N, CA, C and O atoms as a GROMACS GRO file, in nm:
protein
  356
    1MET      N    1  11.095 -12.635 -14.232
    1MET     CA    2  11.056 -12.745 -14.315
    1MET      C    3  11.181 -12.798 -14.382
    1MET      O    4  11.269 -12.721 -14.420
    2ARG      N    5  11.188 -12.928 -14.397
    2ARG     CA    6  11.312 -12.986 -14.445
    2ARG      C    7  11.330 -12.975 -14.595
    2ARG      O    8  11.435 -12.932 -14.642
    3SER      N    9  11.228 -13.014 -14.672
    3SER     CA   10  11.249 -13.016 -14.816
    3SER      C   11  11.118 -13.012 -14.892
    3SER      O   12  11.010 -13.032 -14.836
    4GLN      N   13  11.130 -12.984 -15.020
    4GLN     CA   14  11.014 -12.987 -15.108
    4GLN      C   15  10.956 -13.128 -15.114
    4GLN      O   16  10.835 -13.146 -15.120
    5GLY      N   17  11.044 -13.229 -15.111
    5GLY     CA   18  10.999 -13.368 -15.112
    5GLY      C   19  10.914 -13.401 -14.992
    5GLY      O   20  10.813 -13.471 -15.004
    6ASN      N   21  10.954 -13.351 -14.876
    6ASN     CA   22  10.878 -13.372 -14.753
    6ASN      C   23  10.739 -13.308 -14.766
    6ASN      O   24  10.638 -13.369 -14.729
    7LEU      N   25  10.735 -13.186 -14.819
    7LEU     CA   26  10.607 -13.118 -14.839
    7LEU      C   27  10.519 -13.195 -14.935
    7LEU      O   28  10.398 -13.208 -14.913
    8SER      N   29  10.578 -13.247 -15.040
    8SER     CA   30  10.503 -13.324 -15.139
    8SER      C   31  10.444 -13.450 -15.075
    8SER      O   32  10.330 -13.485 -15.103
    9GLU      N   33  10.519 -13.516 -14.992
    9GLU     CA   34  10.470 -13.636 -14.922
    9GLU      C   35  10.352 -13.603 -14.831
    9GLU      O   36  10.255 -13.679 -14.823
   10ILE      N   37  10.360 -13.490 -14.764
   10ILE     CA   38  10.250 -13.445 -14.677
   10ILE      C   39  10.127 -13.415 -14.760
   10ILE      O   40  10.017 -13.456 -14.725
   11GLU      N   41  10.145 -13.342 -14.871
   11GLU     CA   42  10.032 -13.305 -14.957
   11GLU      C   43   9.962 -13.427 -15.014
   11GLU      O   44   9.840 -13.427 -15.031
   12GLN      N   45  10.038 -13.532 -15.044
   12GLN     CA   46   9.981 -13.653 -15.103
   12GLN      C   47   9.921 -13.746 -14.997
   12GLN      O   48   9.862 -13.848 -15.031
   13GLY      N   49   9.936 -13.711 -14.870
   13GLY     CA   50   9.882 -13.794 -14.763
   13GLY      C   51   9.968 -13.913 -14.730
   13GLY      O   52   9.924 -14.004 -14.660
   14ASN      N   53  10.092 -13.914 -14.778
   14ASN     CA   54  10.182 -14.025 -14.751
   14ASN      C   55  10.261 -14.006 -14.623
   14ASN      O   56  10.328 -14.099 -14.577
   15SER      N   57  10.255 -13.887 -14.565
   15SER     CA   58  10.331 -13.856 -14.445
   15SER      C   59  10.255 -13.752 -14.365
   15SER      O   60  10.181 -13.671 -14.421
   16ASN      N   61  10.272 -13.755 -14.235
   16ASN     CA   62  10.213 -13.654 -14.148
   16ASN      C   63  10.321 -13.556 -14.107
   16ASN      O   64  10.433 -13.597 -14.075
   17PRO      N   65  10.289 -13.426 -14.106
   17PRO     CA   66  10.391 -13.328 -14.068
   17PRO      C   67  10.420 -13.333 -13.919
   17PRO      O   68  10.333 -13.363 -13.838
   18SER      N   69  10.544 -13.304 -13.884
   18SER     CA   70  10.582 -13.295 -13.744
   18SER      C   71  10.531 -13.163 -13.688
   18SER      O   72  10.489 -13.075 -13.763
   19LEU      N   73  10.533 -13.149 -13.558
   19LEU     CA   74  10.492 -13.024 -13.496
   19LEU      C   75  10.582 -12.910 -13.544
   19LEU      O   76  10.534 -12.800 -13.571
   20ASP      N   77  10.711 -12.936 -13.554
   20ASP     CA   78  10.804 -12.833 -13.604
   20ASP      C   79  10.765 -12.788 -13.745
   20ASP      O   80  10.770 -12.669 -13.776
   21THR      N   81  10.726 -12.883 -13.831
   21THR     CA   82  10.686 -12.849 -13.967
   21THR      C   83  10.559 -12.765 -13.965
   21THR      O   84  10.549 -12.666 -14.037
   22LEU      N   85  10.461 -12.804 -13.883
   22LEU     CA   86  10.336 -12.727 -13.872
   22LEU      C   87  10.364 -12.585 -13.824
   22LEU      O   88  10.306 -12.490 -13.875
   23LEU      N   89  10.452 -12.572 -13.726
   23LEU     CA   90  10.483 -12.439 -13.674
   23LEU      C   91  10.556 -12.354 -13.778
   23LEU      O   92  10.533 -12.233 -13.785
   24THR      N   93  10.641 -12.416 -13.858
   24THR     CA   94  10.710 -12.343 -13.964
   24THR      C   95  10.610 -12.295 -14.069
   24THR      O   96  10.617 -12.180 -14.113
   25ILE      N   97  10.518 -12.382 -14.109
   25ILE     CA   98  10.416 -12.345 -14.208
   25ILE      C   99  10.328 -12.234 -14.151
   25ILE      O  100  10.298 -12.137 -14.220
   26LYS      N  101  10.288 -12.250 -14.024
   26LYS     CA  102  10.204 -12.150 -13.957
   26LYS      C  103  10.272 -12.014 -13.961
   26LYS      O  104  10.209 -11.914 -13.994
   27SER      N  105  10.398 -12.010 -13.928
   27SER     CA  106  10.472 -11.884 -13.924
   27SER      C  107  10.491 -11.825 -14.064
   27SER      O  108  10.470 -11.706 -14.084
   28ARG      N  109  10.530 -11.908 -14.157
   28ARG     CA  110  10.559 -11.860 -14.293
   28ARG      C  111  10.434 -11.807 -14.363
   28ARG      O  112  10.440 -11.706 -14.433
   29PHE      N  113  10.321 -11.875 -14.344
   29PHE     CA  114  10.199 -11.838 -14.416
   29PHE      C  115  10.099 -11.760 -14.329
   29PHE      O  116   9.988 -11.730 -14.373
   30LYS      N  117  10.141 -11.727 -14.207
   30LYS     CA  118  10.057 -11.649 -14.115
   30LYS      C  119   9.916 -11.706 -14.106
   30LYS      O  120   9.817 -11.636 -14.129
   31CYS      N  121   9.909 -11.833 -14.073
   31CYS     CA  122   9.780 -11.900 -14.057
   31CYS      C  123   9.778 -11.967 -13.921
   31CYS      O  124   9.879 -11.968 -13.851
   32SER      N  125   9.666 -12.022 -13.884
   32SER     CA  126   9.654 -12.088 -13.755
   32SER      C  127   9.678 -12.238 -13.772
   32SER      O  128   9.668 -12.294 -13.881
   33ILE      N  129   9.709 -12.301 -13.661
   33ILE     CA  130   9.726 -12.447 -13.661
   33ILE      C  131   9.593 -12.512 -13.699
   33ILE      O  132   9.591 -12.615 -13.766
   34ASP      N  133   9.480 -12.452 -13.656
   34ASP     CA  134   9.348 -12.506 -13.693
   34ASP      C  135   9.333 -12.514 -13.843
   34ASP      O  136   9.282 -12.613 -13.896
   35GLU      N  137   9.377 -12.410 -13.913
   35GLU     CA  138   9.365 -12.409 -14.059
   35GLU      C  139   9.448 -12.520 -14.122
   35GLU      O  140   9.416 -12.569 -14.231
   36LEU      N  141   9.553 -12.559 -14.055
   36LEU     CA  142   9.640 -12.664 -14.109
   36LEU      C  143   9.593 -12.804 -14.073
   36LEU      O  144   9.628 -12.901 -14.140
   37THR      N  145   9.514 -12.815 -13.967
   37THR     CA  146   9.479 -12.948 -13.918
   37THR      C  147   9.334 -12.988 -13.936
   37THR      O  148   9.302 -13.107 -13.929
   38PHE      N  149   9.243 -12.892 -13.959
   38PHE     CA  150   9.103 -12.926 -13.978
   38PHE      C  151   9.070 -12.940 -14.125
   38PHE      O  152   9.137 -12.883 -14.212
   39ALA      N  153   8.967 -13.017 -14.152
   39ALA     CA  154   8.921 -13.036 -14.290
   39ALA      C  155   8.873 -12.904 -14.347
   39ALA      O  156   8.823 -12.818 -14.273
   40GLU      N  157   8.887 -12.887 -14.478
   40GLU     CA  158   8.853 -12.762 -14.544
   40GLU      C  159   8.708 -12.722 -14.518
   40GLU      O  160   8.679 -12.604 -14.501
   41ASP      N  161   8.616 -12.819 -14.516
   41ASP     CA  162   8.476 -12.784 -14.497
   41ASP      C  163   8.450 -12.731 -14.357
   41ASP      O  164   8.353 -12.658 -14.336
   42GLN      N  165   8.534 -12.766 -14.261
   42GLN     CA  166   8.519 -12.712 -14.127
   42GLN      C  167   8.565 -12.567 -14.121
   42GLN      O  168   8.518 -12.490 -14.036
   43LEU      N  169   8.656 -12.528 -14.208
   43LEU     CA  170   8.709 -12.392 -14.206
   43LEU      C  171   8.613 -12.292 -14.267
   43LEU      O  172   8.623 -12.173 -14.238
   44THR      N  173   8.523 -12.337 -14.350
   44THR     CA  174   8.433 -12.244 -14.416
   44THR      C  175   8.301 -12.229 -14.342
   44THR      O  176   8.206 -12.173 -14.396
   45LYS      N  177   8.294 -12.278 -14.219
   45LYS     CA  178   8.173 -12.267 -14.140
   45LYS      C  179   8.194 -12.171 -14.024
   45LYS      O  180   8.301 -12.165 -13.965
   46TYR      N  181   8.090 -12.097 -13.994
   46TYR     CA  182   8.089 -12.008 -13.878
   46TYR      C  183   7.952 -12.022 -13.816
   46TYR      O  184   7.851 -11.991 -13.880
   47ASN      N  185   7.947 -12.067 -13.692
   47ASN     CA  186   7.819 -12.091 -13.625
   47ASN      C  187   7.727 -12.178 -13.711
   47ASN      O  188   7.608 -12.148 -13.724
   48ASP      N  189   7.781 -12.285 -13.769
   48ASP     CA  190   7.708 -12.380 -13.852
   48ASP      C  191   7.653 -12.318 -13.981
   48ASP      O  192   7.562 -12.375 -14.042
   49THR      N  193   7.705 -12.206 -14.022
   49THR     CA  194   7.664 -12.142 -14.146
   49THR      C  195   7.783 -12.138 -14.240
   49THR      O  196   7.892 -12.094 -14.201
   50LEU      N  197   7.764 -12.182 -14.362
   50LEU     CA  198   7.874 -12.176 -14.458
   50LEU      C  199   7.905 -12.031 -14.491
   50LEU      O  200   7.814 -11.949 -14.507
   51LEU      N  201   8.033 -12.000 -14.502
   51LEU     CA  202   8.073 -11.865 -14.538
   51LEU      C  203   8.066 -11.848 -14.689
   51LEU      O  204   8.096 -11.941 -14.764
   52SER      N  205   8.027 -11.730 -14.732
   52SER     CA  206   8.021 -11.700 -14.875
   52SER      C  207   8.163 -11.675 -14.927
   52SER      O  208   8.256 -11.658 -14.849
   53GLU      N  209   8.177 -11.673 -15.058
   53GLU     CA  210   8.307 -11.642 -15.118
   53GLU      C  211   8.353 -11.503 -15.076
   53GLU      O  212   8.471 -11.481 -15.051
   54GLU      N  213   8.258 -11.409 -15.070
   54GLU     CA  214   8.291 -11.273 -15.028
   54GLU      C  215   8.347 -11.271 -14.886
   54GLU      O  216   8.446 -11.204 -14.858
   55GLU      N  217   8.282 -11.346 -14.796
   55GLU     CA  218   8.327 -11.352 -14.657
   55GLU      C  219   8.464 -11.418 -14.646
   55GLU      O  220   8.550 -11.372 -14.571
   56LEU      N  221   8.484 -11.525 -14.721
   56LEU     CA  222   8.615 -11.591 -14.720
   56LEU      C  223   8.722 -11.497 -14.774
   56LEU      O  224   8.834 -11.493 -14.722
   57GLY      N  225   8.689 -11.420 -14.877
   57GLY     CA  226   8.783 -11.323 -14.931
   57GLY      C  227   8.817 -11.215 -14.830
   57GLY      O  228   8.932 -11.172 -14.819
   58MET      N  229   8.715 -11.171 -14.756
   58MET     CA  230   8.740 -11.069 -14.653
   58MET      C  231   8.832 -11.123 -14.544
   58MET      O  232   8.921 -11.052 -14.498
   59LEU      N  233   8.810 -11.247 -14.504
   59LEU     CA  234   8.896 -11.308 -14.402
   59LEU      C  235   9.039 -11.322 -14.453
   59LEU      O  236   9.135 -11.298 -14.380
   60THR      N  237   9.053 -11.362 -14.578
   60THR     CA  238   9.186 -11.375 -14.637
   60THR      C  239   9.257 -11.240 -14.638
   60THR      O  240   9.374 -11.232 -14.600
   61ASN      N  241   9.188 -11.136 -14.680
   61ASN     CA  242   9.247 -11.002 -14.682
   61ASN      C  243   9.279 -10.953 -14.541
   61ASN      O  244   9.384 -10.893 -14.518
   62TYR      N  245   9.189 -10.978 -14.448
   62TYR     CA  246   9.209 -10.938 -14.309
   62TYR      C  247   9.338 -10.997 -14.253
   62TYR      O  248   9.414 -10.929 -14.184
   63LYS      N  249   9.362 -11.124 -14.284
   63LYS     CA  250   9.481 -11.192 -14.233
   63LYS      C  251   9.610 -11.135 -14.290
   63LYS      O  252   9.716 -11.154 -14.231
   64LEU      N  253   9.602 -11.065 -14.402
   64LEU     CA  254   9.721 -11.005 -14.462
   64LEU      C  255   9.760 -10.873 -14.396
   64LEU      O  256   9.871 -10.824 -14.416
   65LEU      N  257   9.668 -10.816 -14.317
   65LEU     CA  258   9.692 -10.686 -14.254
   65LEU      C  259   9.785 -10.699 -14.133
   65LEU      O  260   9.792 -10.804 -14.069
   66GLU      N  261   9.854 -10.591 -14.104
   66GLU     CA  262   9.931 -10.581 -13.980
   66GLU      C  263   9.835 -10.566 -13.863
   66GLU      O  264   9.718 -10.532 -13.883
   67GLU      N  265   9.881 -10.592 -13.742
   67GLU     CA  266   9.794 -10.589 -13.625
   67GLU      C  267   9.724 -10.454 -13.607
   67GLU      O  268   9.605 -10.451 -13.578
   68PHE      N  269   9.795 -10.343 -13.625
   68PHE     CA  270   9.734 -10.210 -13.610
   68PHE      C  271   9.617 -10.195 -13.705
   68PHE      O  272   9.511 -10.145 -13.667
   69ASP      N  273   9.635 -10.238 -13.830
   69ASP     CA  274   9.528 -10.226 -13.929
   69ASP      C  275   9.410 -10.317 -13.896
   69ASP      O  276   9.295 -10.282 -13.922
   70ARG      N  277   9.437 -10.434 -13.840
   70ARG     CA  278   9.328 -10.524 -13.799
   70ARG      C  279   9.245 -10.458 -13.689
   70ARG      O  280   9.122 -10.463 -13.691
   71ILE      N  281   9.314 -10.395 -13.594
   71ILE     CA  282   9.244 -10.327 -13.485
   71ILE      C  283   9.157 -10.215 -13.542
   71ILE      O  284   9.042 -10.199 -13.502
   72GLU      N  285   9.213 -10.139 -13.635
   72GLU     CA  286   9.138 -10.029 -13.697
   72GLU      C  287   9.014 -10.081 -13.770
   72GLU      O  288   8.906 -10.023 -13.758
   73ILE      N  289   9.029 -10.190 -13.846
   73ILE     CA  290   8.915 -10.249 -13.917
   73ILE      C  291   8.809 -10.296 -13.819
   73ILE      O  292   8.690 -10.275 -13.843
   74ASN      N  293   8.850 -10.358 -13.710
   74ASN     CA  294   8.753 -10.403 -13.609
   74ASN      C  295   8.676 -10.285 -13.550
   74ASN      O  296   8.556 -10.296 -13.526
   75GLU      N  297   8.744 -10.175 -13.525
   75GLU     CA  298   8.677 -10.057 -13.471
   75GLU      C  299   8.579  -9.998 -13.572
   75GLU      O  300   8.470  -9.953 -13.535
   76ILE      N  301   8.616  -9.998 -13.698
   76ILE     CA  302   8.526  -9.949 -13.803
   76ILE      C  303   8.400 -10.036 -13.809
   76ILE      O  304   8.289  -9.984 -13.821
   77ILE      N  305   8.418 -10.166 -13.801
   77ILE     CA  306   8.303 -10.258 -13.803
   77ILE      C  307   8.212 -10.232 -13.683
   77ILE      O  308   8.090 -10.227 -13.698
   78LYS      N  309   8.270 -10.217 -13.566
   78LYS     CA  310   8.189 -10.189 -13.446
   78LYS      C  311   8.112 -10.059 -13.462
   78LYS      O  312   7.995 -10.051 -13.424
   79LEU      N  313   8.176  -9.956 -13.518
   79LEU     CA  314   8.110  -9.829 -13.541
   79LEU      C  315   7.993  -9.845 -13.638
   79LEU      O  316   7.885  -9.791 -13.615
   80LYS      N  317   8.014  -9.919 -13.746
   80LYS     CA  318   7.908  -9.942 -13.844
   80LYS      C  319   7.790 -10.016 -13.781
   80LYS      O  320   7.675  -9.986 -13.812
   81ILE      N  321   7.816 -10.111 -13.694
   81ILE     CA  322   7.710 -10.185 -13.625
   81ILE      C  323   7.631 -10.091 -13.535
   81ILE      O  324   7.508 -10.094 -13.534
   82ARG      N  325   7.701 -10.006 -13.458
   82ARG     CA  326   7.633  -9.910 -13.371
   82ARG      C  327   7.547  -9.813 -13.453
   82ARG      O  328   7.433  -9.784 -13.416
   83MET      N  329   7.600  -9.764 -13.563
   83MET     CA  330   7.525  -9.671 -13.648
   83MET      C  331   7.402  -9.739 -13.707
   83MET      O  332   7.295  -9.678 -13.716
   84SER      N  333   7.415  -9.864 -13.746
   84SER     CA  334   7.303  -9.938 -13.801
   84SER      C  335   7.193  -9.956 -13.697
   84SER      O  336   7.075  -9.944 -13.729
   85LYS      N  337   7.230  -9.984 -13.575
   85LYS     CA  338   7.132  -9.999 -13.466
   85LYS      C  339   7.059  -9.867 -13.439
   85LYS      O  340   6.939  -9.866 -13.414
   86LEU      N  341   7.133  -9.756 -13.445
   86LEU     CA  342   7.071  -9.626 -13.424
   86LEU      C  343   6.971  -9.592 -13.532
   86LEU      O  344   6.866  -9.535 -13.503
   87ARG      N  345   7.002  -9.627 -13.656
   87ARG     CA  346   6.911  -9.600 -13.768
   87ARG      C  347   6.783  -9.680 -13.756
   87ARG      O  348   6.677  -9.635 -13.802
   88LYS      N  349   6.790  -9.797 -13.695
   88LYS     CA  350   6.672  -9.883 -13.682
   88LYS      C  351   6.579  -9.838 -13.571
   88LYS      O  352   6.464  -9.881 -13.565
   89LYS      N  353   6.626  -9.752 -13.483
   89LYS     CA  354   6.541  -9.706 -13.371
   89LYS      C  355   6.442  -9.603 -13.414
   89LYS      O  356   6.364  -9.554 -13.333
   0.00000   0.00000   0.00000
């Protein structure tokens, strides 16, 4: 990213970021290009259902984890789902 002024212009809607700027922001903040380019209300939906604050918080925390920890969390979730299905039988 070139400067704070450039960022300010983008934030105010007076300028559109270049692809290089988007990629720099994506890398620095560990987010997706979708998060940078879609409207905020589109980001809080999953299968046409609005996400709760708790779910958004979980996603935010998940994104802060290293890849190994993300894999571990996914496995724990899968295990909890399997256990829940067994209890319902």
